Structures are given as structure tokens and as C-alpha cells.
MIMARVO-510704 format. One record per residue (C-alpha): x, y, z; residue in three letters. Coordinates in steps of 0.05 Angstrom, whole numbers. Example, Ala and Ser with C-alpha at 12.3 -4.5 7.8 and 13.67 -1.06 7.14 Angstrom:
! MIMARVO-510704
{x = 246; y = -90; z = 156; residu = ala}
{x = 273; y = -21; z = 143; residu = ser}
//
This chain:
! MIMARVO-510704
{x = -110; y = -187; z = -260; residu = met}
{x = -54; y = -185; z = -310; residu = ala}
{x = 17; y = -204; z = -291; residu = lys}
{x = 72; y = -152; z = -291; residu = ile}
{x = 121; y = -159; z = -348; residu = ile}
{x = 192; y = -150; z = -326; residu = arg}
{x = 256; y = -134; z = -365; residu = lys}
{x = 297; y = -177; z = -318; residu = asn}
{x = 293; y = -243; z = -281; residu = lys}
{x = 253; y = -244; z = -216; residu = thr}
{x = 260; y = -289; z = -156; residu = tyr}
{x = 213; y = -316; z = -103; residu = lys}
{x = 239; y = -309; z = -33; residu = leu}
{x = 255; y = -383; z = -24; residu = asn}
{x = 307; y = -375; z = -80; residu = asn}
{x = 339; y = -307; z = -73; residu = leu}
{x = 399; y = -286; z = -115; residu = pro}
{x = 467; y = -291; z = -82; residu = lys}
{x = 492; y = -224; z = -56; residu = leu}
{x = 563; y = -198; z = -50; residu = ile}
{x = 542; y = -133; z = -15; residu = asn}
{x = 481; y = -115; z = 26; residu = asn}
{x = 497; y = -41; z = 36; residu = ser}
{x = 490; y = 21; z = -7; residu = phe}
{x = 507; y = 95; z = -5; residu = leu}
{x = 458; y = 147; z = -29; residu = phe}
{x = 462; y = 223; z = -17; residu = asn}
{x = 520; y = 210; z = 30; residu = asn}
{x = 478; y = 164; z = 74; residu = lys}
{x = 491; y = 90; z = 82; residu = ala}
{x = 437; y = 37; z = 85; residu = gly}
{x = 431; y = -39; z = 90; residu = leu}
{x = 383; y = -93; z = 69; residu = thr}
{x = 314; y = -72; z = 92; residu = gly}
{x = 320; y = 1; z = 76; residu = ser}
{x = 256; y = 26; z = 42; residu = ile}
{x = 252; y = 59; z = -26; residu = phe}
{x = 191; y = 88; z = -60; residu = ser}
{x = 175; y = 117; z = -128; residu = arg}
{x = 114; y = 148; z = -162; residu = thr}
{x = 62; y = 100; z = -190; residu = val}
{x = 50; y = 113; z = -264; residu = thr}
{x = -15; y = 147; z = -284; residu = asn}
{x = -35; y = 168; z = -213; residu = thr}
{x = -16; y = 242; z = -221; residu = leu}
{x = 38; y = 232; z = -168; residu = gly}
{x = -14; y = 216; z = -115; residu = ile}
{x = 7; y = 143; z = -102; residu = tyr}
{x = 76; y = 114; z = -89; residu = arg}
{x = 103; y = 44; z = -98; residu = his}
{x = 147; y = 15; z = -42; residu = tyr}
{x = 201; y = -38; z = -37; residu = ala}
{x = 257; y = -58; z = 10; residu = ile}
{x = 329; y = -63; z = -10; residu = val}
{x = 358; y = -133; z = -14; residu = tyr}
{x = 429; y = -119; z = -39; residu = gly}
{x = 479; y = -124; z = -96; residu = phe}
{x = 498; y = -187; z = -134; residu = asp}
{x = 566; y = -203; z = -166; residu = lys}
{x = 546; y = -162; z = -228; residu = asn}
{x = 532; y = -101; z = -184; residu = asn}
{x = 457; y = -107; z = -197; residu = val}
{x = 415; y = -78; z = -140; residu = leu}
{x = 358; y = -124; z = -119; residu = trp}
{x = 294; y = -102; z = -85; residu = met}
{x = 238; y = -141; z = -51; residu = ile}
{x = 167; y = -118; z = -62; residu = glu}
{x = 95; y = -140; z = -59; residu = asn}
{x = 58; y = -132; z = -125; residu = asn}
{x = 3; y = -166; z = -165; residu = ile}
{x = 51; y = -224; z = -177; residu = asn}
{x = 59; y = -232; z = -102; residu = gly}
{x = 122; y = -220; z = -60; residu = val}
{x = 183; y = -224; z = -104; residu = glu}
{x = 254; y = -201; z = -112; residu = cys}
{x = 265; y = -156; z = -172; residu = ile}
{x = 320; y = -112; z = -200; residu = thr}
{x = 323; y = -39; z = -182; residu = phe}
{x = 313; y = -25; z = -256; residu = glu}
{x = 247; y = -63; z = -255; residu = asp}
{x = 227; y = -30; z = -190; residu = phe}
{x = 236; y = 39; z = -221; residu = leu}
{x = 191; y = 20; z = -280; residu = asn}
{x = 219; y = 78; z = -322; residu = asn}
{x = 208; y = 127; z = -265; residu = gln}
{x = 267; y = 166; z = -238; residu = asn}
{x = 236; y = 201; z = -179; residu = asp}
{x = 253; y = 148; z = -126; residu = phe}
{x = 267; y = 168; z = -55; residu = ile}
{x = 295; y = 130; z = 5; residu = val}
{x = 239; y = 129; z = 55; residu = glu}
{x = 279; y = 97; z = 111; residu = ala}
{x = 353; y = 79; z = 118; residu = tyr}
{x = 367; y = 16; z = 158; residu = ile}
{x = 437; y = 17; z = 189; residu = asn}
{x = 433; y = -36; z = 243; residu = asn}
{x = 453; y = -107; z = 219; residu = pro}
{x = 406; y = -140; z = 269; residu = phe}
{x = 347; y = -98; z = 245; residu = thr}
{x = 367; y = -112; z = 173; residu = ser}
{x = 363; y = -187; z = 185; residu = gln}
{x = 297; y = -181; z = 223; residu = leu}
{x = 267; y = -143; z = 164; residu = ile}
{x = 291; y = -197; z = 116; residu = leu}
{x = 261; y = -252; z = 161; residu = gln}
{x = 194; y = -215; z = 162; residu = arg}
{x = 196; y = -208; z = 87; residu = ala}
{x = 208; y = -282; z = 79; residu = lys}
{x = 151; y = -297; z = 127; residu = ser}
{x = 105; y = -263; z = 77; residu = lys}
{x = 134; y = -298; z = 16; residu = ser}
{x = 67; y = -331; z = 0; residu = asn}
{x = 24; y = -270; z = 15; residu = ala}
{x = -27; y = -249; z = -36; residu = ile}
{x = -30; y = -177; z = -60; residu = tyr}
{x = -94; y = -140; z = -43; residu = phe}
{x = -95; y = -65; z = -58; residu = pro}
{x = -135; y = -47; z = 4; residu = asn}
{x = -111; y = -100; z = 53; residu = asp}
{x = -39; y = -120; z = 35; residu = phe}
{x = -6; y = -77; z = -18; residu = asn}
{x = 67; y = -56; z = -27; residu = cys}
{x = 63; y = -5; z = 30; residu = glu}
{x = 30; y = -54; z = 78; residu = his}
{x = 86; y = -103; z = 61; residu = phe}
{x = 145; y = -56; z = 73; residu = val}
{x = 114; y = -29; z = 138; residu = asn}
{x = 103; y = -100; z = 162; residu = tyr}
{x = 175; y = -118; z = 145; residu = cys}
{x = 201; y = -56; z = 181; residu = arg}
{x = 156; y = -54; z = 243; residu = thr}
{x = 118; y = -119; z = 247; residu = gly}
{x = 53; y = -81; z = 236; residu = val}
{x = 19; y = -81; z = 168; residu = ser}
{x = -10; y = -12; z = 150; residu = his}
{x = -16; y = 35; z = 92; residu = ser}
{x = -23; y = 111; z = 98; residu = lys}
{x = -43; y = 114; z = 25; residu = gln}
{x = -102; y = 67; z = 36; residu = val}
{x = -124; y = 105; z = 97; residu = gln}
{x = -120; y = 172; z = 60; residu = ala}
{x = -159; y = 144; z = 1; residu = thr}
{x = -213; y = 116; z = 47; residu = lys}
{x = -218; y = 184; z = 82; residu = ser}
{x = -229; y = 219; z = 15; residu = val}
{x = -281; y = 168; z = -6; residu = phe}
{x = -314; y = 173; z = 62; residu = asn}
{x = -320; y = 248; z = 55; residu = leu}
{x = -350; y = 241; z = -15; residu = ala}
{x = -399; y = 187; z = 6; residu = ile}
{x = -419; y = 225; z = 68; residu = thr}
{x = -433; y = 287; z = 25; residu = tyr}
{x = -476; y = 245; z = -21; residu = leu}
{x = -513; y = 213; z = 38; residu = glu}
{x = -528; y = 282; z = 67; residu = leu}
{x = -551; y = 308; z = 0; residu = lys}
{x = -597; y = 248; z = -10; residu = val}
{x = -622; y = 250; z = 62; residu = ser}
{x = -640; y = 324; z = 61; residu = tyr}
{x = -663; y = 333; z = -11; residu = gln}
{x = -694; y = 269; z = -37; residu = thr}
{x = -703; y = 226; z = 25; residu = lys}
{x = -696; y = 166; z = -22; residu = asn}
{x = -688; y = 105; z = 22; residu = glu}
{x = -671; y = 60; z = -37; residu = glu}
{x = -614; y = 106; z = -58; residu = leu}
{x = -589; y = 111; z = 14; residu = leu}
{x = -588; y = 34; z = 18; residu = asn}
{x = -549; y = 32; z = -47; residu = ser}
{x = -498; y = 82; z = -20; residu = ile}
{x = -493; y = 40; z = 44; residu = asn}
{x = -479; y = -22; z = 3; residu = lys}
{x = -424; y = 16; z = -33; residu = thr}
{x = -394; y = 33; z = 35; residu = arg}
{x = -392; y = -41; z = 53; residu = lys}
{x = -361; y = -61; z = -14; residu = val}
{x = -306; y = -7; z = -6; residu = leu}
{x = -298; y = -25; z = 68; residu = asp}
{x = -310; y = 47; z = 89; residu = ile}
{x = -347; y = 52; z = 154; residu = glu}
{x = -393; y = 109; z = 170; residu = arg}
{x = -370; y = 150; z = 229; residu = ser}
{x = -410; y = 139; z = 292; residu = ser}
{x = -426; y = 214; z = 297; residu = glu}
{x = -453; y = 215; z = 226; residu = phe}
{x = -492; y = 151; z = 237; residu = gln}
{x = -525; y = 182; z = 298; residu = lys}
{x = -543; y = 245; z = 259; residu = ser}
{x = -570; y = 203; z = 202; residu = leu}
{x = -613; y = 161; z = 249; residu = asp}
{x = -642; y = 225; z = 280; residu = glu}
{x = -656; y = 253; z = 212; residu = leu}
{x = -689; y = 189; z = 189; residu = thr}
{x = -732; y = 189; z = 252; residu = lys}
{x = -754; y = 261; z = 239; residu = lys}
{x = -770; y = 245; z = 167; residu = val}
{x = -811; y = 184; z = 187; residu = asn}
{x = -848; y = 222; z = 241; residu = asn}
{x = -867; y = 278; z = 194; residu = ser}
{x = -899; y = 231; z = 144; residu = gln}
//
């Protein structure tokens, strides 16, 4: 996987830039370190968003963000976070100083985490930092769409061609993508397979 090229210096979490202010004001709402921003991911037709938490402002009034990306967890400038996109939104405003520090501690605890698109991406990271639970709605939604497509294909193969080799190949694809077959569908597929085998 190629490294991301940045316009500005980046920092690992064991060597964060010195802040003079950890609060911001946006759309008449105040937020602190740990507030969550997102922006559209380039070339995804607006389907996927990239997430980061606010770190704060340095002496040059540069806003720093903490994110998980293919380089790992790092502190980057807001300019680099935007990546030439201007459609950012504030997903969550953090206003409690205690919560703000807890979020920063959680971020630091993941400083050596490795980025995995399905298991620990930018959304997993910010949700872990905010709640202590790593999850990604985007991954779940994507898996649901793939599950629907794969299920349709399995049904089509089961009813029309009854090709066991092709069904096994589809099942392997499920395992590679980590998309489990629903128990209801598995039961129906087993019954269908039994009927097909009995009719032969």
C-alpha cells in the first residue's frame, strides 16, 4: 500500500505538536479536543467519509487533527485532513474537558494501531476514541450491500444451475470478505440442496 503524501509535517502521537488552544468555534458551536470531523472520500461518489478527531491549534494558528489512515495513527494539519475537499462537517462536538482528555488518552492508546479498511479504519478509530468501542457504520453498510448481492447470486446459482463448484467459490468469497451468510438463508439453502440431492 502506498504512503499518503502530505503538504505539511505530520506527527506520531508520542511527539505531538505543542498547542496554545484546544477549542474551536464552528457554526456558533464550541468544541474541544476530541470533537469529530468528517469529509467526503475522493472518488467514492460521496458514499464514503473520512473521519478524524480535533487535536487543537498551535502557536501559528494551525489546526491539528488526529486520524487513522494507511500511514497509521498520526497527527496532521486540517489542510491535509481536508485533502482538497471542502465539504467537511462536525460529526460530534465535545464540550466536556474530562471527556476531551479521555478521548485523547484513547487515541494515544491506539498510536501503534495498524490501519485495516474492514477492521480498524478511520471511523473505527474515532468511534473507539469517543466511546471506547471500535465500530464503523460504513463497513457494516458495505457488508450489507455485498451480502445482498452475494445472496442474490447464490439463489440464482442454486435455483438455475445447481452448480456446486460455483456455490463453493461464492462461499469462499464470503469468507475472504468476512461476510457471513444469515442463518435463515443458510437454512433455506440447506433445504434446497437436500431437495436437489433427493431429486437426482
